[in-house]
Backbone as a ProteinNet text record, in pm:
[ID]
protein_1_A
[PRIMARY]
XXXXXXXXXXXXXXXXXXXXXXXXXXXXXXXXXXXXXXXXXXXXXXXXXXXXXXXXXXXXXXXXXXXXXXXXXXXXXXXXXXXXXXXXXXXXXXXXXXXXXXXXXXXXXXXXXXXXXXXXXXXXXXXXXXXXXXXXXXXXXXXXXXXXXXXXXXXXXXXXXXXXXXXXXXXXXXXXXXXXXXXXXXXXXXXXXXXX
[TERTIARY]
297.1	191.1	135.8	117.9	42.2	143.8	277.3	372.8	388.8	374.5	371.5	276.5	149.9	33.4	50.9	76.3	105.6	199.9	334.9	427.2	374.8	284.9	201.2	131.1	34.7	-45.5	5.4	123.5	205.6	270.4	312.7	362.2	284.9	143	36.8	3.3	-5.1	-34.9	53.2	195.7	294.9	300.4	264	275.5	135.5	13.1	-99.5	-66.5	-21	5.3	108.9	231.2	310.6	234.1	158.2	78.6	-4.6	-52	-157.8	-95.6	39.3	84.8	158.9	194.8	247.3	159.5	21.2	-85.4	-32.1	62.4	121.2	217.1	275.2	388.8	515.5	623.1	754.9	813.5	783.8	818.9	823.1	702	660.3	748.4	805.2	897	1036.4	1062.4	1185.9	1167.4	1251.7	1252.8	1268.8	1206.7	1231.1	1368	1484.2	1594.5	1672.9	1621.6	1658.3	1550.3	1458.6	1333.6	1420.1	1379.1	1417.1	1450.4	1485.4	1543.8	1612.1	1710.7	1821.1	1769.9	1642.9	1595.1	1531.9	1621	1572.9	1605.5	1527.6	1561	1681.9	1782.8	1885.5	1845.6	1900.2	1881.2	1852.4	1916.5	1882.9	1787.1	1698	1594	1649	1755.6	1829.3	1796.1	1741.8	1682.1	1829.1	1855.6	1985.1	2025.3	1920.2	1959.1	1946.4	1945.8	1901.8	1991.4	2151.4	2246.9	2287.1	2232.6	2268.7	2144.1	2025.7	1891.9	1838	1863.6	1786.9	1907.2	1853.8	1950.5	1958.5	2072.6	2103.6	1973.1	1945.8	1841.9	1704.8	1668.2	1522.8	1478.6	1356.9	1341.6	1294.2	1320.7	1330.1	1169	1115.8	991.6	954.1	1058.4	1045.8	1017.4	1101.1	1101.5	969.6	920.1	799	678.2	704.7	595.7	583.3	706.3	720.9	666.9	689.6	643.8	499.7	428	305.5	195	85.7	-29.7	-132.1	-139.5	-248.3	-322.8	-425.5	-493.7	-557.7	-593.2	-639.6	-742.4	-839.2	-939	-945	-944.1	-930.8	-1060.1	-1131.8	-1249.2	-1234.1	-1304.6	-1296.3	-1389.4	-1400.1	-1496.9	-1617.8	-1675.5	-1809.3	-1837.8	-1736.4	-1743.8	-1740.4	-1698	-1677.4	-1528	-1534.2	-1398.1	-1317.4	-1180.7	-1077.7	-989.4	-951.1	-840.6	-858.7	-821.7	-834.1	-700.1	-627.3	-517.4	-518.1	-521.7	-528.1	-414.9	-309.2	-191.5	-98.1	-118.7	-30.8	-101.7	-242.7	-305.2	-381.4	-392.3	-484.2	-615.4	-630.4	-746.3	-869	-873.1	-985.4	-963.7	-1073.1	-1092.6	-1119.7	-1132.8	-1167	-1319.6	-1395.9	-1520.5	-1541.1	-1474.8	-1475.8	-1393.6	-1302.3	-1241.3	-1313	-1369.9	-1462.1	-1584.7	-1632.1	-1750.8	-1683.3	-1564.5	-1519.5	-1470.5	-1422.3	-1385.2	-1522.8	-1593.6	-1729.3	-1790.4	-1775.3	-1814.9	-1737.8	-1628.3	-1527.3	-1566.3	-1577.9	-1624.7	-1746.6	-1835.9	-1978.2	-1972.9	-1862.6	-1837.5	-1827.7	-1744.6	-1696.6	-1591.1	-1513.9	-1416.5	-1267.5	-1157	-1044.8	-981.8	-999.4	-923.5	-1022.7	-991.8	-1086.6	-1065.3	-1149.5	-1105.9	-1237.8	-1176.7	-1290	-1226	-1269.9	-1203.1	-1050.1	-966.2	-826.6	-767.9	-841.2	-813.4	-807.8	-702.6	-713.6	-687.8	-792.2	-798.7	-774.8	-707.6	-695.8	-759.2	-848.7	-882.4	-794.2	-740.6	-661.8	-703.8	-663.5	-732.3	-603.7	-641.8	-555.2	-494.9	-366	-291.2	-317.4	-290.6	-293.2	-445.3	-526.8	-669.6	-747.3	-857.4	-970.6	-1022.9	-1057.3	-1100.3	-1034.3	-1053.4	-1002.3	-968.1	-866.1	-813.3	-829.7	-880.6	-882.2	-797.8	-700.9	-578.5	-618.6	-609.3	-658.7	-508.4	-492	-366.1	-386.8	-348	-382.3	-276.5	-339.4	-263.7	-236.7	-295.4	-296.6	-146.7	-20.7	95.8	138.7	100.6	136.1	62.9	-76.4	-150.9	-131.9	-89.7	-64	60.4	146.6	274.2	271.7	172.4	144.7	64	-60.4	-117.7	-32.5	76.3	162.6	259.5	299	370.2	272.7	156.1	54.8	41.6	9.6	-9	89.6	232.3	348.3	359.8	330.5	352.3	253.7	135.3	22.7	66.1	100.1	131.9	270.7	359.7	484.1	430.9	350.7	303.9	217.4	137.5	61	178.1	275.1	387.4	472.2	496.4	579.9	490.5	363.8	264.2	246.1	245.9	234.2	372.8	474.1	592.4	612	592.4	576.1	501.1	377.7	286.9	358	398.5	480	582.1	663.9	774.5	725.4	620.7	541.6	506.5	461.3	394.8	498.6	585.7	703.8	790	816.5	891.3	787.9	667.6	566.1	562.9	574.4	579.3	703.6	808.3	941.1	933.8	888.7	871	783.3	672.6	565.4	581.5	671.4	690.4	748.6	871.9	873	781.2	707.7	589.2	495.8	464.4	354.4	402.8	548.8	615.3	595.7	624.7	641.5	491.5	379.1	268.5	221.1	242.1	224.9	290.6	406.1	468.4	382.6	364.1	282.5	172	103.9	-44.2	2	104.5	153.8	184.9	244.7	291.9	162.7	75.4	-33.2	-116.3	-142.1	-196.4	-126.7	-7.9	87.4	59.9	81.3	68.7	-77.5	-187.8	-283.5	-317.2	-262.7	-284.2	-197	-95.7	4.9	-93.5	-144.5	-235.4	-359.3	-424.7	-515.5	-482.2
-50.4	-134.6	-193.1	-109.5	-171.3	-278	-246.8	-342.5	-466.1	-443.7	-557.8	-645.2	-598.1	-665.1	-750.9	-688	-759.2	-860.2	-825.1	-954.7	-1057	-1005.9	-1115.6	-1213.9	-1146.9	-1225.6	-1289.6	-1257.9	-1325.9	-1472	-1454.8	-1564.7	-1655.6	-1614.7	-1695.4	-1784.9	-1704	-1760.6	-1851.9	-1838.8	-1908.9	-2038.7	-2037.6	-2153.9	-2256.8	-2171.4	-2253.3	-2332.1	-2274.3	-2315.6	-2454.1	-2447.5	-2530.9	-2665.8	-2635.7	-2717.3	-2815.7	-2737.7	-2797.1	-2888.6	-2861.3	-2924.7	-3058	-3045.4	-3165.5	-3239.1	-3169.4	-3245	-3260.9	-3187.1	-3185.6	-3288.7	-3361.8	-3478.9	-3423.8	-3427.4	-3375.6	-3437.5	-3589.3	-3656.7	-3598.4	-3518.4	-3475.1	-3372.9	-3294.2	-3194.8	-3215.3	-3349.7	-3386.5	-3384.7	-3287.2	-3278.1	-3412.2	-3400.3	-3532.3	-3581.6	-3479.1	-3537.3	-3589.6	-3594.5	-3660.4	-3790.6	-3793.4	-3887	-4047.2	-4133.9	-4279.9	-4328.9	-4436.7	-4498.9	-4410.5	-4361.3	-4263.9	-4121.8	-4106	-3983	-3970.6	-3976.5	-3975.8	-3859.9	-3802.9	-3727.3	-3800.4	-3722.4	-3758.9	-3735.6	-3790.2	-3769	-3626.9	-3539.1	-3394.3	-3325.2	-3426.5	-3354.9	-3287.7	-3314.4	-3254.1	-3301.8	-3215.4	-3270.4	-3280.5	-3370.4	-3360.3	-3234.3	-3166.1	-3047	-2924	-2928	-2809.1	-2694.5	-2746.4	-2682.4	-2565.3	-2634.7	-2526.2	-2477.1	-2515.1	-2464.5	-2341.5	-2343	-2222.3	-2122.6	-1977.1	-1883.6	-1868.9	-1830.5	-1801	-1722.8	-1773.7	-1685	-1707.7	-1786.1	-1825	-1962.1	-1976.1	-2115	-2191.2	-2294.7	-2384.2	-2439.9	-2494.9	-2549.7	-2671.9	-2752.5	-2835.3	-2781.9	-2662.8	-2619.7	-2522.8	-2480.8	-2420.7	-2500.6	-2632.1	-2737.6	-2790.1	-2806	-2860.3	-2754.7	-2623.9	-2551.3	-2477.9	-2507.7	-2460	-2562.2	-2492.3	-2532.2	-2551.4	-2666.5	-2687.3	-2820.3	-2831.6	-2956.1	-2974.5	-3090.5	-3107.4	-3211.4	-3219	-3293.6	-3339.4	-3465.9	-3486.1	-3546.1	-3521.8	-3577.5	-3670.2	-3772.4	-3817.6	-3769.3	-3791.9	-3726.7	-3747.2	-3819.1	-3822.1	-3738.6	-3677.4	-3612.9	-3674.1	-3787.6	-3872.9	-3838.9	-3850.8	-3827.2	-3924.6	-3920.3	-4014	-4014.4	-3883.3	-3849.4	-3708.9	-3735.1	-3616.3	-3636.4	-3516.2	-3494.7	-3378.4	-3419.9	-3313	-3305.6	-3371.1	-3409.1	-3279.9	-3158	-3067.7	-2944.5	-2964.7	-2871.4	-2941.1	-2880.9	-2900.8	-2829	-2723	-2657.7	-2699.4	-2819.2	-2893	-3030.9	-3103.8	-3258.3	-3289.7	-3416.2	-3458.5	-3397.7	-3425.1	-3387.9	-3255.1	-3168.4	-3022.2	-2990.7	-3056.7	-3044.3	-3073.5	-3177.3	-3235.5	-3118.2	-3071.6	-2969.9	-2841.2	-2811.7	-2690.8	-2711.6	-2817.4	-2843.1	-2854.6	-2908	-2920.8	-2806.3	-2685.3	-2558	-2486.3	-2510.8	-2442.9	-2517.6	-2636	-2676.4	-2625.3	-2613.6	-2561.7	-2404.6	-2361.2	-2199.3	-2183.6	-2303.1	-2294.9	-2186.6	-2143.5	-2066	-2130.5	-2097.5	-2171.7	-2145.1	-2013.8	-1959.9	-1903.1	-1880	-1842.9	-1823.6	-1786	-1747.6	-1790.2	-1883.9	-1935.5	-1902.6	-1784.7	-1728.8	-1715.2	-1792.5	-1779.1	-1881.7	-1945.5	-2037.8	-1976.3	-1985	-1942.1	-2093.8	-2103.4	-2243.8	-2218.6	-2342.9	-2342.3	-2483	-2467.5	-2606.6	-2631.6	-2774.5	-2809	-2940.8	-2960.5	-3066.1	-3199.7	-3318.3	-3426.5	-3462.9	-3499.3	-3535.4	-3677.4	-3738.2	-3937.3	-3959.6	-3889	-3953.1	-3825.4	-3853	-3748.9	-3719.9	-3590.4	-3544.5	-3419.4	-3358.2	-3242.8	-3247.9	-3156.6	-3142.6	-3034.5	-2997.1	-2834.5	-2852.8	-2770.8	-2735.7	-2597.6	-2621.8	-2504.7	-2464.7	-2354.4	-2297.1	-2207.6	-2221.4	-2155.8	-2027.5	-1915.5	-1782.2	-1679.6	-1745.9	-1653	-1600.7	-1655.3	-1621.3	-1520.8	-1535.5	-1445.6	-1308.8	-1324	-1186.9	-1126.7	-1221.1	-1156.7	-1086.2	-1124.8	-1049.9	-911.2	-925.2	-780.1	-697	-750.9	-646.4	-617.6	-666.8	-625.6	-498.3	-529.6	-426.1	-271.9	-334.8	-218.1	-130.3	-203.4	-143.1	-52.5	-105.8	-28.7	64.9	66.3	201	299.9	244.3	352.8	405.7	340.2	410.6	496.3	454	533.5	660	649	790.6	873.9	834.9	894.8	968.2	909.4	952.7	1050.9	1047.3	1115.7	1241.8	1229.4	1353.2	1440.4	1372	1447.7	1531.2	1455.8	1523.2	1659.2	1620.8	1742.5	1851.5	1816.4	1910.1	1998.3	1925.9	2011.2	2072.4	2036.4	2094.3	2241.7	2232.7	2312.6	2444.6	2386.7	2485.5	2567	2492	2542.3	2671.2	2616.1	2708.9	2811.7	2783.8	2926.3	3007.7	2968.9	3088	3157.3	3097.5	3165.6	3262.9	3205.1	3297.4	3407.4	3371.9	3481.9	3597.5	3561.4	3660.3	3792.5	3799.7	3934.3	3995	3948.7	3987.1	4062.8	3982.4	4018.4	4162.6	4131.1	4247.2	4380.8	4376.9	4473.8	4531.6	4447.2	4501.7	4582	4532.9	4575	4723.6	4724.2	4878.5	4956.5	4920	4992.8	5047.5	4967.4	5009.8	5098.6	5074.9	5176	5296.5	5312.7	5412.6	5487.7	5433.2	5496.2	5558.8	5481.5	5540.2	5631.5	5650.3	5774.5	5891.6	5875.3	5983.3	6023.7	5971.4	6018.5	6100.2	6049.9	6140.6	6263.7	6251.6	6392.1	6488	6435.3	6521.5	6577	6490.6	6554.5	6661
-1037.1	-988	-1107.3	-1219.3	-1335	-1378.7	-1408.6	-1455	-1364.2	-1245	-1150.7	-1172.1	-1184.2	-1209.6	-1360.6	-1460.8	-1590.8	-1577.8	-1505.8	-1492.3	-1441.3	-1299	-1235.7	-1321.4	-1384.4	-1459	-1583.9	-1638.5	-1746	-1666.2	-1539.6	-1473.4	-1465.2	-1405.8	-1386.2	-1501.1	-1612.5	-1750.2	-1805.5	-1786	-1814.1	-1730.9	-1609.1	-1517.2	-1546.3	-1579.2	-1604.6	-1752.7	-1837.7	-1977.9	-1947.9	-1880.3	-1840.4	-1786.1	-1686.2	-1605	-1673.9	-1790.6	-1877.8	-1983.4	-2008.9	-2115.4	-2057.5	-1926.4	-1874.9	-1804.7	-1765.9	-1668.6	-1526.4	-1492.4	-1373.3	-1328.5	-1453	-1447	-1469.2	-1396.2	-1404.8	-1534.5	-1542.2	-1651	-1798.1	-1817	-1946.8	-1973.2	-1874.9	-1923.5	-1974.9	-1996	-2049.5	-2193.5	-2274.9	-2415	-2493.7	-2626.4	-2697.7	-2711.3	-2740.2	-2758.4	-2620.6	-2499.2	-2381.8	-2355.5	-2421.8	-2416.4	-2425	-2368.7	-2366.9	-2221.2	-2222.6	-2091.3	-1989.1	-2055.2	-1965.9	-1930.7	-1990.9	-1933.5	-1816.3	-1710	-1549.5	-1474.7	-1403.5	-1311.4	-1210.9	-1146.7	-1088.6	-921.6	-842.6	-702.2	-647.5	-701.8	-668.9	-765.5	-835.1	-903.8	-1001.7	-1072.6	-1180.3	-1318.6	-1421.1	-1535.8	-1603.3	-1715.1	-1778	-1868	-1887.5	-1977.7	-1880.6	-1751.9	-1649.2	-1656.2	-1655.7	-1660.8	-1767.8	-1889.4	-2024.3	-2053.5	-2028.6	-2064	-2034.2	-1878.7	-1816.6	-1750.8	-1783.8	-1738.4	-1581	-1544.4	-1403.6	-1318.1	-1192.8	-1131.8	-1166.8	-1273.4	-1287.2	-1271.3	-1213.1	-1185.2	-1331.8	-1321.6	-1448.1	-1418.2	-1525.4	-1541.4	-1423.9	-1397.8	-1296.7	-1182.3	-1132.5	-997.7	-992.1	-1087.4	-1087.8	-1074.9	-1167.8	-1143.5	-995.2	-925.3	-787.2	-675.1	-707.4	-608.5	-614.5	-714.4	-774.2	-677.3	-620	-562.4	-687.7	-704.3	-828.8	-821.1	-882.4	-892.2	-1040.1	-1070.8	-1211.5	-1207.7	-1333	-1326.1	-1485.1	-1526.9	-1675.2	-1695.9	-1845.5	-1875.5	-2025.4	-2031.5	-2174.6	-2249.9	-2369.6	-2479.8	-2432.2	-2329.4	-2305.1	-2187.4	-2124	-2010.4	-1862.6	-1878.7	-1770.9	-1710.4	-1569.5	-1520.3	-1523.8	-1578.2	-1591.9	-1487.2	-1451.5	-1348.8	-1273.3	-1143.5	-1063.8	-956.5	-986	-918.4	-792.9	-693	-569.4	-481.7	-529.5	-450.6	-412.7	-485.5	-463.3	-398.4	-346.1	-284.9	-164.7	-64.7	58.3	49	-48	-38.8	-91.7	-165.5	-222	-203.8	-185.9	-218.5	-344.7	-386.8	-508.7	-553.9	-482.1	-498.8	-542.7	-450	-506.8	-628.9	-641.5	-772.9	-901.7	-894.2	-974	-999	-905.8	-904.4	-976.1	-943.5	-1019.5	-1158.1	-1192.1	-1339.4	-1418.7	-1374.8	-1429.9	-1462.3	-1377.7	-1384.7	-1488.1	-1485.6	-1582.6	-1722	-1741.4	-1871.7	-1931.7	-1821.7	-1858.3	-1892.3	-1855.1	-1905.8	-2054.5	-2103.2	-2232.7	-2244.9	-2153.8	-2188.2	-2153.5	-2236.8	-2220	-2095.6	-2031.8	-1951.7	-1834.5	-1687.7	-1621.5	-1467.7	-1377.2	-1239.5	-1141.8	-1082.9	-949.5	-817.9	-791.2	-622.2	-648.6	-563.8	-560.9	-697.4	-743.8	-835.2	-997.9	-1054.6	-1199.2	-1270.7	-1394.2	-1464.5	-1603.9	-1658.4	-1803.7	-1849.1	-1957.9	-2000.4	-2142.6	-2127.4	-2209.2	-2284.7	-2417.8	-2492.3	-2431.8	-2415.9	-2396.7	-2522.7	-2513.9	-2639	-2674.6	-2579.4	-2603.6	-2634.4	-2598	-2617.3	-2632.7	-2689.5	-2695.1	-2555.4	-2531.9	-2399.3	-2348.1	-2252.3	-2177.8	-2027.6	-2003.6	-1891	-1826.7	-1717.1	-1659.8	-1537.1	-1542.4	-1460.3	-1354	-1244.9	-1156.8	-1072	-1067.9	-1004	-881	-766.8	-669.3	-668.2	-685.2	-708.3	-589.8	-477.1	-366.9	-325.5	-333	-325.1	-415.3	-551.5	-653.1	-639.8	-627.6	-596	-469.7	-360.7	-231.8	-220.5	-318.9	-341.8	-412.8	-508.8	-574.2	-484.6	-403.9	-334.1	-202	-182.4	-95.5	-123	-252	-310.7	-351.8	-369.4	-391.1	-260.9	-153.4	-22.9	20.1	-16.6	19.1	-64	-178.5	-262.7	-226.4	-197.2	-138.7	-24.9	73	206.4	183.2	100.7	71	7.7	-87.5	-154.6	-52.3	27.6	136.3	203.5	277.5	374.8	272.9	168	62.3	62.6	36.3	-5.7	132.8	233.8	383.2	404.6	391.6	397.3	270.4	183.7	82.2	130.6	168	242.4	314.2	426.1	539.4	484.6	399.8	337.4	278.3	180.4	126.5	224.4	316	423.6	473.7	533.8	595.5	489.2	390.8	294.2	234	228.8	187.8	277.4	431.6	526.3	514.3	480	485.9	356.9	269.8	124.4	149.7	203.4	209.7	309.3	431.3	535.4	482.4	386.8	337.2	269.5	188.5	128.9	227.1	331.2	416.7	506.8	540.7	604.8	517.8	379.6	299	286.6	269.6	272	405.5	515.7	665	668.7	609.8	603.3	496	376.7	297.8	362.8	437.4	490.1	599.8	675.1	787.7	732.6	619.4	549.2	504.4	439.8	399.5	497.2	623.3	755.6	796.9	826.8	861	769	628.4	560.3	542.8	571.8	575.4	697.4	823.3	945.7	912.6	847	835.9	733.3	652.2	538.6	621.2	727.9	784	874
[MASK]
++++++++++++++++++++++++++++++++++++++++++++++++++++++++++++++++++++++++++++++++++++++++++++++++++++++++++++++++++++++++++++++++++++++++++++++++++++++++++++++++++++++++++++++++++++++++++++++++++++

């Protein structure tokens, strides 16, 4: 469970970093060597480098971006809102997004947590300003807590079965000793009666 928690936090951190770098825009995922007029996603949302770049069984960045529930708010250098993107979540509206982003910037921390949202503050590359990306981690931590509850339940069941097994086995092991002590006690009683 500890390893599962660490892996979950790493996945959340990697996803937040990718979202902060791309500002939630899939076209920013295209590497420089594929940039230009021909660097387009095809009809199946396949990037030109997808087949060779990503190992089998792992989501590529595009799939991660498209399956993530996130929102972001960008600010210029004066602290004015320049962009709000809430298209990938239904949990907040623009007003709530701006309020959360302003709270995140006021905290002066690069990363943090607001309820079910983890956030990262990133510098804008094209112009001066900052962007705050929020990721809904309900599914990631929900899966972790499911594994935690299953392992706790499994541990309790295993402990109870072991207790029953130990009790049953200890009775069988102790029975000859108890019988021997009873025979000794009976012998002492008989011997004492004979001596009297």
